[in-house]
C-alpha positions as CSV (number, residue, x, y, z in Angstrom):
1,M,14.9,-1.3,-29.7
2,G,15.9,-2.2,-26.2
3,V,14.7,-4.9,-23.8
4,R,10.9,-4.6,-23.4
5,T,10.5,-3.6,-19.7
6,L,7.9,-2.7,-17.2
7,V,8.6,-0.5,-14.2
8,S,7.2,-1.6,-10.9
9,W,5.5,1.7,-10.1
10,S,4.7,2.7,-6.5
11,S,3.9,6.4,-7.4
12,G,7.0,7.5,-5.4
13,K,10.3,9.1,-6.1
14,D,12.3,5.9,-6.4
15,S,10.1,4.3,-9.1
16,A,10.0,7.6,-10.9
17,W,13.7,7.9,-10.9
18,T,14.0,4.3,-12.0
19,L,12.0,5.2,-15.1
20,H,14.1,8.3,-15.8
21,T,17.3,6.3,-15.3
22,L,16.3,3.6,-17.8
23,R,15.3,6.1,-20.4
24,E,18.6,7.8,-20.0
25,Q,20.5,4.6,-20.4
26,G,18.7,3.5,-23.5
27,T,19.3,-0.2,-23.0
28,Y,15.8,-1.0,-21.8
29,D,12.6,0.0,-23.7
30,V,10.1,0.9,-21.0
31,V,6.7,0.1,-22.3
32,G,4.5,0.3,-19.2
33,L,4.1,0.8,-15.5
34,L,2.8,-1.9,-13.2
35,T,1.1,-1.1,-9.9
36,T,-0.8,-3.0,-7.3
37,I,-4.0,-1.3,-6.2
38,N,-5.9,-1.8,-2.9
39,S,-9.3,-2.4,-4.5
40,A,-11.2,-1.6,-1.3
41,F,-9.8,2.0,-1.1
42,D,-8.7,2.5,-4.8
43,R,-5.2,3.5,-3.7
44,V,-1.7,2.3,-4.1
45,A,-0.8,0.1,-1.1
46,M,1.4,1.8,1.6
47,H,1.9,5.0,-0.3
48,G,-1.8,5.7,-0.1
49,T,-1.8,7.5,-3.5
50,R,-5.2,7.7,-5.1
51,A,-5.6,5.7,-8.3
52,S,-6.7,8.9,-10.0
53,V,-3.3,10.5,-9.2
54,L,-1.5,7.3,-10.3
55,R,-3.3,7.5,-13.7
56,A,-2.3,11.1,-14.1
57,Q,1.3,10.1,-13.5
58,A,1.1,7.4,-16.2
59,A,-0.4,9.9,-18.6
60,A,2.4,12.4,-17.8
61,A,5.0,9.7,-18.3
62,G,3.4,8.8,-21.7
63,L,3.0,5.1,-20.7
64,P,0.2,2.6,-20.3
65,L,-0.6,1.6,-16.7
66,I,-1.2,-2.0,-15.7
67,E,-3.3,-2.0,-12.5
68,V,-3.2,-5.2,-10.5
69,Q,-6.2,-5.2,-8.2
70,L,-5.7,-6.6,-4.7
71,P,-8.5,-7.3,-2.1
72,W,-8.3,-5.9,1.4
73,P,-7.1,-7.7,3.5
74,C,-4.9,-9.6,1.2
75,S,-2.9,-12.7,2.1
76,N,0.6,-13.1,0.8
77,Q,-0.5,-16.3,-0.9
78,H,-3.2,-14.4,-2.8
79,Y,-0.8,-11.6,-3.6
80,E,1.7,-14.0,-5.1
81,A,-1.0,-15.8,-7.2
82,V,-2.3,-12.5,-8.6
83,M,1.3,-11.4,-9.4
84,R,2.0,-14.7,-11.2
85,D,-1.0,-14.1,-13.4
86,A,0.1,-10.5,-14.1
87,C,3.6,-11.8,-15.0
88,A,2.2,-14.4,-17.3
89,A,0.1,-11.8,-19.1
90,A,3.1,-9.5,-19.4
91,V,5.2,-12.3,-20.9
92,A,2.4,-13.0,-23.4
93,E,2.8,-9.3,-24.5
94,G,6.5,-9.7,-25.0
95,I,7.7,-8.2,-21.7
96,E,11.3,-9.4,-20.9
97,A,12.2,-7.4,-17.8
98,M,10.8,-5.6,-14.8
99,A,12.6,-2.8,-13.1
100,F,12.4,-2.0,-9.3
101,G,13.5,1.1,-7.4
102,D,15.1,-0.8,-4.5
103,L,18.3,0.6,-3.2
104,Y,20.0,-1.8,-0.7
105,L,17.7,-4.1,1.2
106,E,19.0,-7.5,0.3
107,D,15.9,-9.4,1.6
108,V,13.6,-7.4,-0.6
109,R,15.7,-7.9,-3.7
110,H,16.0,-11.6,-3.0
111,Y,12.2,-11.9,-2.7
112,R,11.6,-10.2,-6.0
113,E,14.3,-12.3,-7.7
114,E,12.8,-15.5,-6.2
115,R,9.2,-14.6,-7.3
116,L,10.3,-13.8,-10.9
117,A,12.5,-16.9,-11.3
118,G,11.2,-19.0,-14.1
119,T,8.5,-16.5,-15.2
120,G,10.4,-15.3,-18.3
121,I,10.8,-11.8,-16.8
122,N,14.2,-10.7,-15.6
123,P,14.3,-8.4,-12.5
124,I,16.6,-5.4,-12.8
125,F,17.6,-2.8,-10.2
126,P,18.9,0.3,-11.8
127,L,19.4,2.2,-8.6
128,W,20.9,-0.6,-6.6
129,G,23.9,0.3,-4.4
130,R,23.7,4.0,-4.9
131,D,24.6,6.3,-2.0
132,T,21.2,7.4,-0.9
133,T,22.3,10.9,0.2
134,A,23.9,11.6,-3.2
135,L,20.9,9.9,-5.0
136,V,18.2,12.0,-3.4
137,R,20.1,15.2,-4.1
138,E,20.6,14.2,-7.7
139,M,16.8,13.7,-7.9
140,L,16.1,17.1,-6.5
141,D,18.8,18.8,-8.6
142,S,17.3,17.3,-11.7
143,G,13.9,18.6,-11.0
144,L,12.1,15.7,-9.4
145,R,9.4,16.9,-7.1
146,A,7.4,14.8,-4.6
147,K,5.2,15.1,-1.6
148,L,5.3,12.8,1.5
149,T,2.1,10.8,1.5
150,C,2.8,8.4,4.4
151,V,5.0,8.7,7.5
152,D,5.9,6.0,10.0
153,T,5.4,7.8,13.3
154,A,7.8,5.4,15.1
155,K,10.5,6.9,12.9
156,L,9.5,10.4,12.1
157,P,7.2,13.1,13.5
158,A,3.7,13.1,12.1
159,S,4.2,16.7,11.0
160,F,6.4,15.4,8.1
161,A,3.3,14.0,6.3
162,G,2.1,16.1,3.4
163,R,5.4,18.1,3.2
164,E,7.5,18.7,0.1
165,L,10.6,16.6,-0.3
166,N,13.3,19.2,-0.5
167,T,16.7,20.1,1.0
168,S,15.0,21.8,4.0
169,L,13.1,18.6,4.8
170,L,16.3,16.5,4.4
171,A,18.1,18.7,6.9
172,E,15.4,18.1,9.5
173,L,15.5,14.3,9.3
174,P,16.4,12.7,12.6
175,P,19.9,11.1,12.9
176,G,19.9,7.6,11.4
177,T,17.0,8.3,9.0
178,D,17.8,7.2,5.4
179,P,17.3,10.2,3.2
180,C,15.7,8.0,0.5
181,A,13.5,6.4,3.3
182,E,14.6,2.9,2.2
183,N,13.8,1.6,5.6
184,G,10.1,2.7,5.3
185,E,10.5,6.0,7.2
186,F,8.2,7.7,4.7
187,H,6.7,7.2,1.2
188,T,6.2,9.8,-1.5
189,C,4.2,10.8,-4.5
190,A,6.2,12.2,-7.4
191,Y,4.4,15.0,-9.3
192,A,7.1,16.6,-11.5
193,G,10.5,15.8,-13.0
194,P,12.3,14.7,-16.1
195,M,10.3,11.5,-16.3
196,F,7.0,13.5,-16.9
197,A,6.0,15.5,-19.9
198,K,4.3,18.0,-17.5
199,P,3.9,18.5,-13.8
200,I,0.8,17.0,-12.0
201,S,-1.1,19.5,-9.9
202,L,-1.6,17.9,-6.5
203,V,-4.4,19.3,-4.2
204,P,-3.9,18.5,-0.5
205,G,-6.7,16.8,1.3
206,V,-7.3,15.4,4.8
207,M,-4.7,13.8,7.1
208,E,-5.5,10.4,8.6
209,E,-3.6,8.4,11.2
210,R,-4.0,4.7,11.6
211,D,-1.9,1.8,12.8
212,G,1.1,4.0,13.6
213,F,1.2,5.7,10.2
214,V,0.0,9.2,9.1
215,F,-1.4,9.4,5.6
216,A,-1.6,12.7,3.6
217,D,-4.3,12.6,1.0
218,F,-3.9,14.3,-2.4
219,T,-6.1,14.7,-5.4
220,C,-5.1,16.0,-8.8
221,E,-6.8,18.8,-10.8
């Protein structure tokens, strides 16, 4: 048995690929997915993914889902207190590591490492330092499928929201856009790939624009 590990699960392609990568490596025994939920909207923060879709992902991945409920609005102090409690509960269940899908933002990695220091949980970053163009093409070539659920309209046209992440979309990204959207250009919802036992059927809903972001809503059958 490997190191008992949770994947920090956003519902998007990077966390999905992190799960697949860890399973392929075999060093870490992934025993669950951990997600923060905006309790006011019952959705994953930023990505906007419905909790019902999130639960379908966990079922397709064959893993239990740990839902950390957050109020809205939520101060950083409250967020950190809730996460401390979640980590303490995880350690009590024998969790030794938590995996993140971060790629190269040093400040984000440092924040995660700082928050987990002394908790008994070791932060790991299986995708860290990968070339993002090669990485996203590897994902697509291996069968990962995802929809864009959130677009930052300061960085991309609103029309990208709701679209399929594929080679055609990558070719249309404006110059300077990270193909994995590590700088927040867009967020995704993964619905198929080698990390899932079966695809999730996503049904498109309404588009909503607020605070400079366009959100594409999806439900699952």
